[in-house]
N, C-alpha and C positions, 0 to 999 in steps of 0.2 A: 776765377770767380767760383768755381766748383771744387769740392774736395774729394772727387772720386776719380779713379783712373779711367781714361778714355779707352785704352786697350787693356784687356784682361784675359788671362787663361782660365779664369774661374767661370762657372755658370752665372748667368746674369740674374740678379735679384730684382725682378720686374716690379714687385710692390714697392720696394725701397726706392727704385729709380723713379717710379711714378710719383711717389711722395716728394722726392726732391724737385721734380718738375713742377709740381703743384704748389709747393711751398711759397706762401706770400701772394699768390694769385687766386683769382676767383673767375668763375664763368665757364671756362672751357679747358679740358685736358685732352689732348690728342696723344695717343700712345701707339707707336708703330713698332712692330717686331718683325724681323726677317727670320723666318723659321727654316730649319732643314726639312725639306719635303721628302716624301718617301718614293715619289715617282718622278722621272725626268722626261715626261712627255714621249714615251715610246723608246727611250734609250736604255731603259732598264730600271730595276728596283734599286733604290739608293740605300746604302748602309749608313753612311755618314758623310759629312763635309770635313775637310781639313783646310783651315785658313792659315796662310803664311803671310808674314809681313816683314818689312824693314821697320822695326819699332820706332826708332827716333824720327826718321822722315815721316812715317805714317802719323805718329803722335803730333808732329809739327803741322802737317796738313789738316788733320782733323781739328786741331785747336784753331787754326786759321779759318776753317769753315764755320766753326761755332762763333768766333769773334766777328766774322763778317755778318752772319745771320743776326747776331745780337745787335749789331750796328744798323742793319737794314730794318729790323723790327724791334725797336728798343722797348716796346711794351710787352714783348713776349719773353718767356723764360724757356730756355732750350737746354735739354740734357741729352747727351749722346754717350753710348758705350758700345764697343765692338769687341767681340770675343775672338780669340785666336786659338789655334790648335784644333783638336778633334771635337766635332759637334754632332751628337747623335740626332737621328730623325726626331722631329717634334720639338727640339730645343731651339731657343732663339740664338742667333749669331750676332744680331745687332738690335739695339733699342734706340729709338729717338722719342723723346717726350717733349711736348710743347704745351705750355699753358699761356693763355692770354684771355683778354676780355671779349675776344671776337673769334668765333669758330672759323671764319674764312681766313683770317690771319694765321691761325694755327695750321691749317692745311697748306697755306703758301709757304710757311717756314719749313714745315716737314718735307714738302716736295723739294724745296731748294736744297736742304741738307742732303737728302737722298741723291739728288742729281749731282751734287758736288762730290759726294763720296764716289759715285760711279764714274766720274769723269777722270779719275786718275790717282786716287790715293793708293800708295803702294801696299795694297792688301790683295792677295790672290786666293781664290777659292778652288780647291781641288775636290771633285766629286768622286767618292769611292762607292762603287756598286757592289751589291751582294755577291755577284759572280766573280769578284776580284779585280775586274778591270777598273781603270780610273780615267778621268779626263779633267783638264783645266777648264773652268767655266769662262764664258764670255770670250772665247778664243784668245785669251791673254796668254802670252808665253810663260813658260815655267820660270819662276824668279831665278835669277843668276846670283849666286852668293859670291862675295869677294873671296879671293883665294885665302886659304888659311896661312897665317904667318908662321914661318919656320923658326 
């Protein structure tokens, strides 16, 4: 349905994504951005996030989430993009845009998409602190890469 990549290593173009979400709809546009924060609640000052993913399975899961959301809320338009790689403080790592004729529906759709992403899409967030130490977010284990072929 959409002609944009769901996963990207490039900075997110929020105005363009919002325009795609709003295209053809009126009434309400809900724009959600997950930003790299500068403080981790007492753990230290954050320098940046690093997102790792298994691209094909993650793309498949994210597409499935969008397809399900569009089926559950057929009157809403949903756009999703998630950035991978290094994301500096203040920059968005993910964007969800929902437009519909009803603001309550937009919030429901957005919440659904966020919760589905958090429930197991193979995307991992590593927090890199200014003092050099790092930690994987959400107690998720470090992703295991398949062994390199010889």
